C-alpha positions as CSV (number, residue, x, y, z in Angstrom):
1,M,-18.2,56.1,-22.5
2,F,-15.7,53.7,-20.2
3,Q,-18.6,52.6,-17.8
4,L,-20.4,51.6,-20.9
5,L,-17.4,49.3,-21.8
6,R,-16.9,48.2,-18.5
7,L,-21.0,47.0,-18.2
8,L,-20.7,45.7,-21.2
9,L,-17.3,43.5,-21.0
10,G,-19.2,42.5,-17.4
11,F,-22.3,41.2,-19.1
12,S,-20.3,39.5,-21.7
13,R,-18.1,37.7,-19.0
14,Q,-21.0,36.9,-17.1
15,I,-22.9,35.5,-20.4
16,N,-19.0,33.2,-20.5
17,Q,-19.4,31.9,-17.1
18,N,-23.1,30.8,-17.4
19,R,-22.6,29.0,-20.7
20,N,-19.6,27.2,-19.2
21,R,-21.1,26.1,-16.3
22,P,-22.1,22.7,-15.8
23,A,-25.8,21.6,-16.2
24,H,-25.9,20.4,-12.4
25,S,-23.2,22.7,-10.8
26,G,-26.0,23.1,-7.7
27,Q,-25.4,19.4,-6.6
28,P,-22.3,18.6,-4.9
29,P,-20.0,16.7,-7.7
30,F,-19.3,13.6,-5.3
31,P,-22.5,12.9,-3.6
32,T,-22.2,10.9,-0.3
33,D,-24.5,7.3,0.0
34,I,-27.9,8.1,-1.3
35,Q,-30.8,6.1,0.3
36,P,-33.6,5.6,-1.4
37,G,-35.7,4.7,1.3
38,A,-37.2,1.3,2.6
39,L,-37.6,-1.6,0.2
40,P,-41.0,-2.2,-1.1
41,V,-43.1,-4.8,1.2
42,D,-44.1,-6.8,-2.2
43,L,-41.7,-9.3,-3.5
44,E,-42.6,-8.9,-6.7
45,D,-41.7,-4.8,-6.6
46,K,-38.4,-5.8,-4.6
47,I,-37.4,-7.8,-7.7
48,S,-38.5,-5.3,-10.4
49,H,-36.5,-2.4,-8.9
50,L,-33.4,-4.5,-8.2
51,Q,-33.5,-5.6,-11.9
52,N,-34.1,-1.9,-12.7
53,R,-31.2,-0.7,-10.8
54,M,-29.0,-3.0,-12.4
55,G,-30.0,-2.8,-16.1
56,G,-30.5,-6.0,-17.1
57,S,-27.1,-7.2,-16.5
58,S,-26.5,-10.9,-17.9
59,D,-24.2,-11.5,-14.5
60,F,-27.4,-10.2,-12.5
61,V,-29.1,-13.4,-10.8
62,I,-32.6,-13.5,-8.9
63,R,-33.9,-17.3,-8.2
64,K,-37.5,-17.7,-6.2
65,I,-37.8,-20.7,-4.4
66,S,-40.7,-22.3,-3.4
67,S,-40.9,-24.1,-0.3
68,S,-41.7,-28.1,0.0
69,S,-44.4,-28.2,2.7
70,S,-46.2,-25.4,0.6
71,T,-46.6,-22.7,3.8
72,G,-45.0,-19.2,4.6
73,P,-44.2,-16.5,2.6
74,A,-42.3,-16.8,-1.3
75,I,-38.7,-15.9,-0.9
76,A,-36.3,-14.6,-3.8
77,I,-32.2,-15.3,-3.9
78,S,-30.3,-12.7,-6.0
79,Y,-26.4,-12.7,-6.4
80,I,-23.8,-11.9,-8.6
81,E,-23.0,-14.5,-10.8
82,G,-19.1,-15.8,-10.2
83,L,-19.0,-13.5,-6.8
84,V,-20.3,-15.9,-4.8
85,D,-19.3,-19.7,-3.5
86,I,-21.6,-22.0,-6.2
87,H,-21.0,-24.9,-3.3
88,R,-22.2,-22.8,-0.6
89,L,-25.0,-21.3,-2.8
90,S,-26.4,-24.7,-3.4
91,I,-26.7,-25.6,0.2
92,I,-28.8,-22.5,1.1
93,M,-31.1,-23.2,-1.7
94,E,-31.8,-26.6,-0.4
95,A,-32.1,-25.9,3.1
96,L,-34.8,-22.5,2.0
97,V,-36.5,-25.3,0.4
98,N,-36.8,-28.1,2.6
99,S,-37.3,-25.6,5.8
100,S,-40.9,-24.6,6.9
101,R,-41.4,-20.8,6.5
102,N,-44.4,-20.2,9.4
103,E,-41.8,-18.4,11.3
104,L,-40.9,-15.4,8.8
105,G,-44.2,-13.3,9.7
106,D,-41.7,-10.2,10.7
107,S,-38.2,-9.0,10.7
108,L,-36.9,-10.5,14.1
109,R,-38.4,-14.1,13.8
110,A,-37.2,-14.4,10.5
111,E,-33.6,-13.1,11.2
112,G,-33.8,-15.8,14.2
113,W,-35.3,-18.9,11.8
114,I,-32.4,-17.3,9.0
115,K,-29.5,-18.0,11.3
116,E,-31.0,-21.3,12.9
117,H,-31.5,-22.6,9.6
118,L,-28.9,-21.6,7.0
119,P,-25.5,-23.0,7.3
120,V,-24.0,-19.3,6.8
121,G,-21.6,-17.8,9.7
122,S,-22.7,-14.0,8.7
123,I,-26.0,-12.7,8.5
124,H,-26.8,-9.3,8.4
125,M,-30.3,-7.7,7.7
126,L,-30.7,-5.1,5.5
127,H,-33.3,-2.2,5.2
128,T,-32.7,0.2,2.1
129,E,-32.4,-0.9,-1.8
130,N,-28.7,0.7,-1.6
131,H,-27.7,-1.4,1.3
132,L,-28.7,-4.9,-1.0
133,L,-27.2,-3.5,-4.1
134,R,-24.2,-3.0,-2.1
135,S,-24.3,-6.4,-0.5
136,V,-24.8,-8.2,-3.7
137,L,-22.2,-6.3,-5.6
138,G,-19.6,-7.4,-2.6
139,G,-20.2,-11.2,-3.0
140,N,-23.5,-11.6,-1.5
141,A,-26.5,-13.6,-1.7
142,V,-29.6,-11.6,-0.7
143,L,-32.5,-13.0,1.1
144,M,-35.9,-11.3,0.0
145,I,-38.8,-12.4,1.9
146,D,-42.8,-11.1,1.0
147,G,-44.4,-9.5,3.0
148,L,-40.7,-7.5,4.8
149,R,-39.5,-4.0,3.9
150,T,-36.5,-6.1,4.8
151,A,-33.4,-8.4,3.7
152,F,-30.9,-10.7,4.6
153,S,-27.4,-10.8,3.4
154,A,-25.3,-14.3,4.0
155,N,-22.1,-13.7,3.5
156,I,-20.9,-16.8,0.6
157,A,-18.1,-14.9,-1.2
158,G,-16.1,-17.0,-3.7
159,G,-15.0,-17.1,-6.9
160,A,-11.5,-17.4,-8.5
161,R,-9.2,-16.1,-6.1
162,R,-5.5,-15.9,-6.0
163,S,-4.1,-17.9,-3.5
164,V,-1.4,-17.0,-0.8
165,E,2.2,-16.9,-2.2
166,E,5.4,-15.7,-1.4
167,P,5.6,-11.8,-1.7
168,S,7.2,-11.4,-5.3
169,S,8.3,-7.5,-4.1
170,Q,10.2,-8.2,-0.8
171,T,11.6,-11.8,-0.6
172,V,13.7,-12.5,2.3
173,I,15.8,-15.8,2.9
174,R,14.9,-15.9,6.2
175,G,11.2,-15.4,7.5
176,P,7.8,-16.1,6.3
177,K,7.0,-16.7,2.7
178,E,3.1,-16.1,2.8
179,G,2.4,-12.5,1.3
180,F,-1.1,-10.9,1.0
181,T,-3.4,-10.9,-2.2
182,E,-6.1,-9.0,-3.7
183,D,-8.6,-10.3,-1.0
184,I,-8.6,-7.7,2.1
185,A,-10.5,-10.5,4.0
186,V,-7.6,-13.0,3.7
187,N,-5.3,-10.0,4.2
188,L,-7.1,-9.2,7.9
189,A,-6.9,-12.9,7.9
190,L,-3.1,-13.6,7.4
191,L,-3.0,-10.2,10.1
192,R,-4.9,-12.0,12.5
193,R,-2.6,-15.0,12.8
194,K,0.4,-12.7,13.3
195,I,-1.9,-11.1,16.2
196,R,-4.1,-12.8,18.4
197,S,-5.3,-10.6,20.6
198,P,-8.6,-9.1,21.1
199,D,-7.1,-5.6,21.2
200,L,-6.9,-5.4,17.3
201,R,-8.4,-3.5,16.3
202,L,-10.4,-3.5,12.5
203,E,-12.2,-0.3,11.0
204,S,-13.9,-0.9,8.4
205,R,-15.3,2.1,5.5
206,I,-16.4,1.7,1.8
207,L,-14.8,4.5,-0.6
208,G,-15.0,5.5,-4.0
209,R,-18.2,6.1,-5.6
210,Y,-18.6,3.6,-8.4
211,T,-15.8,1.0,-7.2
212,Q,-17.2,0.8,-3.5
213,T,-14.0,-0.6,-2.2
214,Q,-13.5,-1.3,1.2
215,V,-10.9,0.1,3.1
216,T,-9.7,-0.9,6.3
217,V,-7.2,0.7,9.0
218,A,-5.6,-1.8,11.4
219,Y,-3.7,-0.9,14.8
220,I,-3.7,-2.5,18.0
221,K,-5.7,-0.4,21.3
222,G,-3.0,0.8,23.8
223,V,-0.5,0.7,21.3
224,A,-1.0,2.9,18.7
225,N,-1.4,6.8,19.3
226,P,-5.2,7.4,19.5
227,E,-4.1,11.1,17.7
228,V,-2.6,9.2,14.6
229,V,-5.5,6.9,14.2
230,Q,-8.0,9.7,14.3
231,E,-5.9,11.4,11.6
232,I,-5.5,8.8,9.3
233,S,-9.3,8.1,9.4
234,S,-10.4,11.6,9.0
235,R,-8.1,11.8,6.0
236,L,-10.0,8.8,4.4
237,D,-13.3,9.8,5.2
238,S,-12.7,13.1,3.3
239,I,-11.6,11.0,0.1
240,H,-14.2,11.8,-2.5
241,T,-13.2,10.2,-5.9
242,D,-15.4,7.9,-8.4
243,S,-12.4,4.9,-7.9
244,I,-10.8,3.3,-5.6
245,L,-8.1,0.7,-7.9
246,E,-5.0,0.3,-5.2
247,S,-3.7,1.6,-2.1
248,G,-1.5,3.8,-3.9
249,Y,-4.9,6.1,-4.7
250,I,-5.2,5.9,-0.8
251,E,-1.2,6.8,-0.5
252,E,-1.7,10.4,-2.8
253,F,-4.8,11.4,-0.9
254,I,-3.3,10.9,2.6
255,Q,-0.4,11.7,2.7
256,D,2.0,14.2,4.1
257,G,4.6,16.2,1.8
258,V,2.5,16.4,-1.5
259,I,5.5,17.8,-3.5
260,S,8.1,15.7,-1.8
261,P,10.0,13.1,-3.5
262,F,10.4,10.7,-0.6
263,P,7.8,8.5,0.2
264,T,6.1,9.3,3.6
265,L,3.9,6.2,3.5
266,Y,5.5,2.5,3.5
267,N,3.9,-0.1,1.6
268,T,4.4,-3.6,2.0
269,E,2.6,-6.9,0.7
270,R,4.3,-9.4,3.4
271,P,2.1,-9.7,6.7
272,D,5.1,-10.8,9.1
273,T,6.0,-6.4,8.3
274,V,2.5,-5.4,8.7
275,A,2.3,-6.9,12.1
276,G,5.9,-5.9,13.2
277,G,4.5,-2.0,12.4
278,L,1.6,-2.8,13.9
279,L,3.1,-3.6,17.4
280,E,5.6,-0.5,17.5
281,G,2.6,2.0,17.6
282,L,1.9,2.2,14.0
283,V,-1.4,2.1,11.9
284,A,-2.2,-0.2,8.7
285,V,-4.0,0.7,6.1
286,F,-5.8,-2.0,3.7
287,V,-7.7,-1.7,0.6
288,D,-9.5,-4.0,-1.3
289,G,-8.2,-5.5,-4.7
290,T,-4.8,-5.1,-3.8
291,P,-1.5,-6.8,-1.9
292,F,-0.2,-3.7,-0.6
293,A,-1.1,-2.3,2.7
294,L,0.0,1.0,4.0
295,I,1.9,1.8,6.9
296,A,2.3,4.9,8.4
297,P,3.8,7.2,10.6
298,V,6.7,5.8,9.7
299,T,10.4,7.6,9.2
300,F,12.8,7.5,6.5
301,F,15.3,5.2,8.2
302,R,12.0,2.4,7.6
303,F,12.7,2.4,4.2
304,I,16.7,1.3,4.4
305,A,15.8,-1.6,7.1
306,S,14.5,-5.1,6.0
307,S,12.3,-7.6,7.8
308,E,14.8,-10.1,7.4
309,D,17.3,-7.9,9.8
310,Y,14.8,-9.1,13.0
311,Y,15.3,-12.8,12.2
312,Q,18.9,-12.7,11.3
313,R,21.2,-12.6,14.6
314,Y,21.6,-8.9,15.3
315,D,25.4,-8.4,14.4
316,I,24.5,-10.1,11.0
317,S,21.4,-7.9,10.8
318,S,24.1,-4.8,11.6
319,F,26.2,-5.3,9.6
320,L,24.0,-6.3,6.2
321,R,21.8,-2.8,7.2
322,L,25.5,-0.6,6.9
323,V,26.0,-2.3,3.3
324,R,22.3,-1.1,2.8
325,F,23.3,3.1,3.9
326,A,26.9,2.2,2.1
327,A,24.5,1.2,-0.8
328,F,22.2,4.3,-0.4
329,F,24.7,7.2,-1.0
330,V,26.3,5.1,-3.5
331,A,23.1,5.0,-5.2
332,L,22.6,8.6,-4.8
333,L,25.8,10.4,-5.3
334,L,28.5,8.1,-7.4
335,P,27.8,9.1,-10.9
336,A,27.8,13.0,-9.7
337,V,30.7,12.5,-7.8
338,F,32.3,11.2,-11.2
339,I,31.2,13.4,-13.6
340,A,32.6,16.2,-11.0
341,T,36.0,14.5,-10.3
342,T,36.4,14.0,-13.9
343,T,35.0,17.1,-15.7
344,F,36.3,20.4,-12.9
345,Q,38.1,18.6,-10.1
346,Q,40.9,16.5,-11.9
347,E,43.7,17.3,-8.8
348,M,41.3,15.2,-6.5
349,L,42.0,11.8,-8.5
350,P,45.4,10.1,-8.0
351,T,48.1,10.4,-11.0
352,T,47.3,6.7,-12.3
353,L,44.0,6.5,-11.9
354,L,43.4,10.0,-13.8
355,I,45.9,8.6,-16.8
356,T,43.5,5.4,-17.1
357,L,40.6,7.5,-17.1
358,A,42.3,10.1,-19.5
359,A,43.6,7.7,-21.8
360,Q,40.1,6.3,-22.2
361,R,38.2,9.5,-22.8
362,E,40.5,10.3,-25.6
363,N,38.2,9.3,-28.5
364,T,35.1,9.6,-26.6
365,P,32.6,12.6,-28.4
366,L,30.8,13.6,-25.4
367,P,31.4,14.5,-22.1
368,A,30.7,13.1,-19.1
369,L,27.7,14.2,-18.0
370,M,26.2,13.4,-21.5
371,E,27.6,10.0,-21.1
372,A,26.4,9.3,-17.6
373,L,22.8,10.8,-18.8
374,I,23.3,8.6,-21.7
375,M,24.1,5.2,-19.9
376,E,21.5,6.3,-17.0
377,L,18.1,6.5,-19.5
378,T,19.5,2.7,-21.3
379,F,19.6,1.1,-18.0
380,D,16.1,2.8,-17.3
381,L,14.7,1.4,-20.4
382,I,15.9,-1.8,-20.3
383,R,14.6,-2.2,-16.4
384,E,11.2,-1.6,-17.7
385,A,11.5,-3.5,-20.7
386,G,13.1,-5.9,-18.5
387,V,9.3,-6.1,-16.2
388,R,6.9,-5.3,-19.1
389,M,8.4,-8.3,-21.1
390,P,7.0,-11.8,-20.9
391,R,8.7,-13.7,-17.7
392,A,10.0,-16.4,-20.2
393,V,12.1,-14.0,-21.8
394,G,12.2,-10.7,-19.7
395,P,15.2,-11.8,-17.6
396,A,17.1,-12.8,-20.6
397,I,16.8,-9.7,-22.5
398,S,17.6,-7.6,-19.3
399,I,20.9,-9.2,-19.1
400,V,21.7,-9.6,-22.5
401,G,20.4,-6.5,-23.2
402,A,22.7,-4.7,-21.0
403,L,25.9,-6.4,-21.5
404,V,25.4,-5.9,-25.2
405,L,24.7,-2.5,-25.4
406,G,27.4,-1.8,-23.0
407,Q,30.1,-3.8,-24.7
408,A,29.0,-2.2,-28.3
409,A,28.7,1.3,-26.9
410,V,32.3,1.3,-25.6
411,Q,34.1,-0.3,-28.8
412,A,32.3,2.2,-30.7
413,G,33.8,4.9,-28.2
414,I,30.6,6.4,-27.8
415,V,31.0,5.6,-23.9
416,S,34.2,4.8,-21.8
417,A,34.4,1.9,-19.9
418,A,35.2,3.5,-16.4
419,M,31.5,5.6,-17.0
420,V,29.9,1.8,-17.9
421,I,31.3,0.3,-14.8
422,V,29.7,3.4,-13.0
423,V,26.6,3.1,-13.7
424,S,26.0,-0.5,-13.6
425,F,27.5,-0.2,-10.0
426,T,24.8,2.4,-9.3
427,A,22.4,0.0,-10.5
428,I,23.3,-2.7,-8.6
429,C,23.6,-0.5,-5.1
430,N,19.8,0.7,-6.2
431,F,18.7,-3.0,-6.0
432,V,19.4,-3.3,-2.7
433,L,17.4,-1.1,-0.8
434,P,14.1,-3.1,0.2
435,A,12.0,-0.2,-0.5
436,I,10.7,0.2,-4.2
437,N,9.1,3.7,-3.3
438,M,12.8,5.0,-2.0
439,S,14.8,3.2,-4.6
440,A,12.7,5.4,-7.1
441,S,13.1,8.5,-5.1
442,I,16.5,8.2,-5.6
443,R,16.6,7.8,-9.1
444,L,15.0,11.1,-9.4
445,L,17.7,13.0,-7.4
446,R,20.7,10.9,-9.0
447,F,19.5,13.0,-12.6
448,M,19.0,16.4,-10.8
449,L,23.0,15.7,-8.8
450,M,24.6,14.8,-12.0
451,I,23.0,17.8,-13.8
452,L,24.3,20.0,-11.4
453,A,28.0,17.9,-11.1
454,G,28.1,18.3,-14.7
455,N,27.6,22.3,-14.7
456,F,29.3,23.0,-11.0
457,G,31.4,20.1,-10.1
458,L,30.9,19.3,-6.2
459,F,30.2,22.6,-5.5
460,G,26.9,21.9,-7.9
461,I,26.5,18.3,-5.4
462,L,26.9,20.3,-2.3
463,A,24.5,22.9,-3.7
464,G,22.4,20.0,-4.5
465,I,22.3,18.4,-0.9
466,I,21.9,20.8,1.0
467,P,18.2,21.1,0.4
468,I,17.4,18.0,0.2
469,L,18.7,17.6,3.8
470,L,16.6,21.0,4.8
471,H,13.4,19.2,3.2
472,L,14.3,16.0,5.0
473,T,14.8,17.4,8.5
474,S,11.3,19.8,7.7
475,L,9.2,16.7,6.6
476,Q,7.3,14.8,8.8
477,S,4.6,11.8,8.7
478,F,1.5,12.1,10.2
479,G,2.8,14.3,13.0
480,V,6.2,12.3,13.4
481,P,9.3,13.9,12.2
482,Y,11.1,12.1,8.9
483,M,14.1,12.3,10.5
484,M,13.6,10.8,13.8
485,P,15.8,9.9,15.8
486,L,18.3,12.1,14.2
487,A,16.2,14.9,13.9
488,P,15.1,15.7,16.6
489,F,17.8,13.9,18.1
490,K,16.1,10.6,20.2
491,F,19.3,8.5,21.6
492,A,16.8,5.9,22.6
493,N,15.6,5.0,19.4
494,F,19.7,4.5,18.0
495,K,19.3,0.7,19.7
496,D,17.3,0.0,16.0
497,L,19.0,2.5,13.6
498,F,22.1,1.9,11.9
499,F,22.9,-1.4,14.4
500,R,20.2,-3.4,15.4
501,A,20.3,-4.3,19.5
502,P,19.5,-7.7,20.6
503,W,15.9,-8.3,21.4
504,W,16.4,-8.7,24.9
505,K,18.0,-4.7,24.9
506,M,15.6,-3.3,23.3
507,K,12.5,-3.1,25.9
508,N,11.2,0.0,24.5
509,R,9.2,0.8,21.7
510,P,10.3,3.9,19.3
511,E,9.4,7.3,21.1
512,L,7.0,9.6,19.1
513,I,5.4,6.4,17.6
514,G,4.9,3.9,20.2
515,E,3.5,6.7,23.4
516,E,1.0,5.2,24.0
517,N,2.4,1.7,25.9
518,K,5.8,2.2,25.8
519,Q,7.1,-0.8,27.1
520,R,7.8,-4.0,25.3
521,A,9.8,-6.2,27.4
522,A,10.8,-6.4,30.6
523,D,13.5,-8.7,31.8
524,E,16.7,-9.8,30.2
525,P,17.7,-12.9,29.3
526,A,19.5,-13.5,32.7
527,A,16.2,-13.1,34.7
528,Y,14.3,-15.4,31.5
529,A,16.8,-18.0,33.0
530,Q,16.5,-17.4,36.4
531,K,12.6,-17.8,36.2
532,A,13.6,-21.3,34.1
533,V,15.5,-22.2,37.1
534,D,13.2,-21.6,39.9
535,H,10.4,-22.7,37.8
536,K,12.3,-26.5,37.5
537,R,12.8,-26.5,41.0
538,D,9.7,-25.8,42.2
539,S,8.3,-28.5,39.9
540,M,10.4,-31.2,41.6
541,K,9.3,-30.4,44.6
């Protein structure tokens, strides 16, 4: 009887599995690049196949071009309206009309003829229909010749684009004012202007089943660790998804510490920051369609440093970096410490301050933890509203909202004035951090420490900090310890940690990152001065 019931249950389970199984379960969910075969020989067949694949889209244009000499095979040009440069397209079409086509008998001679007669810098031969469609959708013009199984791609990408402007998320007082745009070609050109070396390598690939997004890995050969480059490339190649619309997609796919609140990749829209990272042995990842590039591997201390630290004098930069470290600890711990001392450890406060705080809290109905949570959430709401509001009224709404709400809350007796000061100063310190993703991580951890402090006092804060430190010391970014050079201890890397040493003192690249070519500078200022004197003496002779 039990065996019969077991068989019936197994049979019903099998029926449910077959019912819920997708219709194409035998196929991979994200197939790789499907090659439909070579292009047809006849020009009309090429055009009909392309029109069928594009589904009659109104922006897909195919133009047949006849020669003025009426010799040679027929030619058609296809492109996406709005993705090509109309001026360059008209020049190409005029050249095709006025040129003789007697040399278009085979693919090799056709390629040479096109490169000779068309004023285009980049010409590529296409052999499959899939490559042809990818080239057209990428903003290129494709030439199809009757009688050939190949087509030719002309790089005339254009259309409406945002010009190079000052970065909005990482502004500096002294330093370059140009930032990346949404065009990956422009971004790579900006990087080339910073690093004019043939050792700068750019490796591109296409990711996203439908978006077909170009992703480029940039590094300096001989400086970057080949194992890190290989690891980043392998993680990128293992991505199988429908869409890649921003570098945040790539960051979540390839990052270390998936459940960690701390970022293990640095994102920036500054070309000088990317160039400085590459010169230290890091690897950059560019994604078409976004101005933010990713840098890896990184340590915790890179999120505290700013690109302006390397443009100011080393003593000023060191002072500003210490200010940022102080702001980091204040943004993380100040509300929790205030809640703990006013709720549990009042004996740690001076008598005068304790009396003042007690007088303020005499008419407040809420405990300190609830006050802090309400104020923190209110400031987060005002911050988000300021970001989402139109630029003309966003800053005014943020400032007026914070002042009016804070003053009204104090006068109504909902929160104390000291709590408003603590939360406001915490928010200011949170904005001091140059990395936005690290600021967001601090905001999350601050809430956790506040809840622990409201329930257990200073012991709760200690119970929260210890797991955070243990997690930081165990975290890695592509094989590099996250807390390096503190854990593991590397004294040679302390020249650019809490303080920034002069450039002539930082002769070597950071250990465990720039392992291939460690030496960055060879001589100190005295040696440079002596060389200048010797050169001047030799020229006078």
